[in-house]
C-alpha positions as CSV (number, residue, x, y, z in Angstrom):
1,M,-30.5,-64.6,-44.3
2,V,-27.6,-64.0,-41.4
3,N,-25.8,-61.4,-42.7
4,E,-29.2,-59.4,-43.8
5,S,-29.8,-59.7,-40.7
6,L,-26.8,-58.7,-38.8
7,D,-27.2,-55.8,-41.7
8,S,-30.6,-54.5,-40.5
9,R,-29.9,-53.8,-36.8
10,R,-26.5,-52.1,-38.2
11,H,-28.8,-49.6,-40.0
12,H,-31.4,-49.7,-37.4
13,W,-29.1,-48.6,-34.6
14,T,-27.2,-45.8,-36.6
15,R,-30.8,-43.8,-37.5
16,P,-32.1,-41.6,-34.9
17,T,-35.6,-42.1,-33.9
18,W,-38.2,-39.5,-34.4
19,R,-38.5,-39.6,-30.5
20,G,-34.2,-39.2,-30.3
21,R,-33.8,-36.6,-32.9
22,P,-35.0,-33.1,-30.3
23,A,-33.1,-35.0,-27.5
24,L,-29.8,-34.8,-30.0
25,L,-30.8,-31.4,-31.6
26,A,-31.5,-29.7,-27.4
27,G,-27.7,-31.4,-27.0
28,V,-26.2,-29.9,-30.2
29,V,-27.5,-26.7,-29.2
30,L,-26.3,-26.9,-25.7
31,V,-23.3,-27.7,-26.9
32,L,-22.7,-24.1,-29.2
33,G,-24.3,-22.1,-26.6
34,V,-21.6,-23.1,-24.5
35,A,-18.8,-22.8,-27.0
36,V,-20.3,-19.7,-28.0
37,A,-20.4,-18.4,-24.1
38,V,-16.3,-19.6,-23.7
39,L,-15.5,-17.8,-27.1
40,M,-17.8,-14.4,-26.1
41,L,-15.8,-14.5,-22.3
42,M,-12.4,-14.7,-24.2
43,L,-13.2,-12.1,-25.9
44,A,-14.2,-9.8,-23.1
45,R,-11.4,-10.8,-21.7
46,E,-9.2,-9.1,-24.9
47,G,-11.0,-6.3,-24.3
48,M,-13.2,-6.9,-28.0
49,F,-15.9,-5.9,-26.6
50,G,-14.8,-2.4,-24.4
51,P,-12.5,-1.3,-22.9
52,P,-11.6,-4.1,-19.9
53,P,-11.1,-3.7,-15.8
54,R,-9.0,-1.3,-14.8
55,T,-7.1,-0.8,-11.6
56,L,-5.3,1.5,-9.9
57,V,-2.7,0.1,-7.1
58,I,-1.4,2.6,-4.8
59,P,1.8,0.9,-2.7
60,E,2.6,1.5,0.9
61,G,4.6,4.7,2.3
62,R,3.3,6.5,-0.8
63,R,3.0,10.6,0.2
64,A,0.3,12.3,-0.6
65,S,1.6,14.0,-3.4
66,Q,2.7,10.8,-4.7
67,V,-0.9,9.3,-4.7
68,Y,-3.3,12.0,-6.8
69,A,0.2,12.6,-9.2
70,A,-1.2,8.5,-9.4
71,V,-4.7,9.5,-9.4
72,D,-4.0,12.1,-12.0
73,R,-2.3,9.3,-14.2
74,S,-5.0,6.9,-13.9
75,L,-7.6,9.2,-14.6
76,D,-6.3,10.8,-17.7
77,V,-6.5,14.3,-16.0
78,P,-4.7,17.7,-16.0
79,P,-1.8,17.1,-13.6
80,G,-2.5,18.9,-10.5
81,T,-6.8,17.5,-10.7
82,T,-7.0,15.5,-7.6
83,R,-4.3,17.5,-4.9
84,K,-7.5,20.5,-6.2
85,A,-10.2,17.9,-5.4
86,V,-9.0,17.6,-1.8
87,G,-10.5,20.4,-0.8
88,K,-14.0,20.2,-2.3
89,A,-14.0,16.6,-1.5
90,D,-15.5,16.4,1.7
91,L,-13.3,13.7,2.8
92,A,-14.4,11.8,6.4
93,L,-10.9,12.6,8.2
94,P,-9.9,12.7,11.8
95,P,-9.9,16.8,13.1
96,E,-6.8,16.7,13.7
97,V,-5.3,16.7,10.5
98,K,-6.9,19.6,9.6
99,G,-8.4,18.8,6.2
100,N,-5.4,16.9,5.4
101,P,-5.5,13.4,4.2
102,E,-2.1,12.3,5.1
103,G,-1.7,9.3,6.9
104,Y,-5.0,8.2,5.2
105,L,-4.8,7.5,1.4
106,F,-5.0,4.0,2.5
107,P,-2.5,1.7,0.7
108,A,-4.7,-0.9,-1.7
109,T,-6.0,-2.1,-4.9
110,Y,-9.0,0.6,-6.4
111,P,-11.2,0.0,-8.8
112,V,-11.7,2.4,-11.9
113,T,-14.4,3.2,-14.1
114,S,-15.6,5.1,-16.8
115,G,-17.7,6.8,-14.4
116,T,-14.6,7.2,-11.1
117,T,-13.4,10.5,-10.4
118,P,-10.6,12.4,-8.7
119,T,-13.5,13.2,-5.2
120,S,-14.7,9.0,-5.5
121,L,-11.0,7.9,-5.6
122,L,-10.3,10.0,-2.4
123,T,-13.0,9.0,-0.8
124,Y,-12.8,5.5,-1.4
125,M,-9.3,5.9,0.2
126,V,-10.5,7.4,3.2
127,D,-12.7,5.7,4.1
128,T,-10.7,2.6,3.9
129,A,-8.5,4.0,5.8
130,R,-11.5,5.3,8.9
131,Q,-11.9,0.9,8.4
132,R,-9.0,-0.5,9.0
133,F,-7.3,2.1,11.7
134,G,-10.5,1.9,12.9
135,A,-10.7,-1.3,13.9
136,D,-11.1,-1.9,17.7
137,H,-7.8,-3.8,18.2
138,I,-5.8,-0.8,16.8
139,A,-7.7,1.6,19.1
140,A,-7.1,-0.6,22.2
141,G,-3.8,-0.7,20.7
142,A,-3.1,2.7,20.6
143,R,-4.8,3.3,24.5
144,R,-2.5,1.1,25.5
145,N,0.4,3.0,24.8
146,H,-1.1,6.2,25.4
147,L,-1.6,7.6,21.8
148,S,-4.3,8.5,20.1
149,V,-5.6,6.9,16.8
150,H,-4.3,9.9,14.7
151,Q,-1.0,9.9,17.0
152,A,-0.6,6.0,16.0
153,V,-1.6,6.6,12.4
154,T,1.8,9.3,12.8
155,I,4.1,7.0,14.0
156,A,2.9,4.0,11.2
157,S,4.2,6.0,8.6
158,I,7.6,7.2,10.0
159,V,8.0,3.1,11.0
160,Q,6.9,2.6,6.9
161,A,9.3,4.9,5.7
162,E,12.2,4.0,8.1
163,A,11.6,0.1,8.3
164,G,14.0,-1.4,5.4
165,T,11.9,-5.2,5.8
166,T,9.0,-5.8,7.4
167,A,10.8,-8.1,10.5
168,D,12.0,-4.7,11.1
169,M,9.1,-2.3,12.1
170,G,8.2,-3.1,15.2
171,K,12.0,-3.0,16.2
172,V,11.9,0.7,14.6
173,S,8.6,1.4,16.3
174,R,10.6,0.1,19.9
175,V,12.9,3.0,18.9
176,I,10.4,5.9,17.8
177,Y,9.0,4.9,21.3
178,N,12.3,4.4,23.6
179,R,13.4,8.4,22.2
180,L,10.0,9.9,23.0
181,A,9.9,8.4,26.3
182,R,13.6,10.2,27.4
183,G,12.9,13.1,25.4
184,M,15.2,12.5,22.8
185,P,14.2,14.2,19.2
186,L,13.7,11.6,16.7
187,Q,16.5,12.4,14.4
188,M,15.5,10.5,10.9
189,D,16.1,11.5,8.2
190,S,12.2,10.6,6.7
191,M,11.1,13.6,8.2
192,L,13.9,16.1,7.2
193,N,13.2,14.5,3.8
194,Y,9.5,14.8,3.8
195,A,10.3,18.6,4.3
196,L,12.2,18.6,1.5
197,K,10.5,17.1,-0.8
198,R,13.0,14.5,-1.7
199,S,13.6,10.4,-1.0
200,T,18.0,10.4,-0.3
201,L,20.4,8.0,2.2
202,D,22.5,11.7,2.0
203,T,21.8,14.2,5.1
204,T,24.2,17.0,5.2
205,V,24.7,19.3,8.6
206,D,22.8,22.4,6.2
207,D,19.4,19.7,6.1
208,T,19.2,19.6,9.8
209,K,19.3,23.2,10.8
210,I,16.5,23.7,7.9
211,D,13.0,25.6,9.6
212,S,10.3,23.0,9.5
213,A,8.1,21.4,12.1
214,Y,9.3,18.0,10.6
215,N,13.0,18.9,11.5
216,S,13.4,16.0,14.2
217,Y,16.9,16.9,14.5
218,E,15.4,20.6,15.9
219,H,11.9,19.8,17.0
220,R,11.2,16.9,20.0
221,G,8.2,14.8,19.6
222,L,6.1,13.7,16.3
223,P,5.9,15.7,13.2
224,P,2.0,17.6,13.0
225,T,1.3,14.7,10.5
226,P,2.2,11.4,9.2
227,I,4.8,11.7,6.4
228,D,3.1,8.8,4.2
229,N,0.4,7.1,3.6
230,P,1.3,4.0,5.6
231,G,0.0,0.4,5.3
232,E,-1.6,-2.1,8.1
233,Q,1.6,-4.1,9.3
234,A,3.5,-0.5,10.1
235,M,0.3,0.1,11.6
236,E,0.5,-2.8,13.7
237,A,3.6,-2.5,14.1
238,A,3.5,1.0,15.7
239,I,0.5,-0.1,18.2
240,T,2.8,-3.4,19.6
241,P,6.5,-3.0,19.2
242,T,9.2,-5.0,20.0
243,P,10.4,-5.0,23.6
244,G,13.5,-3.9,23.5
245,R,15.7,-0.6,24.4
246,W,17.4,0.0,21.7
247,L,18.0,4.2,20.8
248,Y,19.3,4.0,17.0
249,F,20.0,1.8,14.1
250,V,21.1,2.4,10.7
251,T,21.3,-0.3,7.3
252,V,24.5,-1.0,6.7
253,A,23.9,-3.1,3.9
254,P,20.7,-3.9,2.1
255,G,18.9,-6.3,4.2
256,D,21.1,-5.9,7.1
257,T,19.5,-3.1,9.8
258,R,21.8,-3.1,13.2
259,F,19.5,-1.8,16.6
260,S,21.7,-0.3,19.3
261,D,21.4,1.0,22.6
262,S,24.6,2.7,22.7
263,Y,26.0,6.0,21.2
264,A,29.5,4.0,20.6
265,E,28.4,1.1,18.5
266,H,26.1,2.9,16.6
267,Q,28.9,5.0,15.5
268,R,30.3,1.7,14.8
269,N,28.1,0.9,12.8
270,V,27.3,3.9,11.1
271,Q,31.1,3.7,9.7
272,E,30.4,0.4,8.1
273,F,27.8,1.7,6.4
274,N,29.7,4.9,5.4
275,R,32.6,2.1,4.3
276,N,29.9,0.3,2.2
277,R,28.5,3.2,0.4
278,L,31.8,3.9,-0.9
279,E,32.9,0.5,-2.0
280,A,29.9,0.5,-3.5
281,S,30.2,3.5,-5.5
282,G,34.1,2.9,-6.3
283,S,35.3,5.4,-4.6
């Protein structure tokens, strides 16, 4: 009798009642639903239901020509398409730039969909630059240094091109300010490279004599436009230069930029730079 009673209880416990069956069924459906949702998410991530979301990354310091080429590649349109779109895009640019978006194609990560066009991307970049560079503290910083925001963007573009590290940006900015204050030509190779549509450390005497408004060896003051598209860190350096009396700088080795206020000291640093380059080339 004892055994029959235990067996009977075991049988009763393992068998769901009519009342418990709907709850059990609902639980099964819920588990299956979650599993299907997870599977759908995994498939979506793998692109099984269409192309996955894409983005276009514009790094700091890219020139407008490089941005145009990147947009062409990203949208798979013929080379030159984005450059041609600039004139028709009605971009919200400052009047000083006369329609040239150099400096205002803000470096960031942009979404790319099936409906994205060169015009929509250019508009997005310029609107982002207006938002970031139009911030109150940027305008106040420019005024504090007796600059327009456009001039601050131009200085930021030079800082972006010349500074080897983020830590050096404020010092490079100070060199620019100090030279402008003394009426000295900036004599920075980044502007020559922009005029010559290249990027190199090798500047010849002939290079410094080219007929260009971007020739900072022949012309004093800032160039007529920015020379690349700077990021926020370069812009901060442009409005808050590091205090100092420096007039010269040269990067003698990666991560080792020497700043000086003496031409004699600068020449010694340049000699070290040249020695390091010769050693690196095996000459």
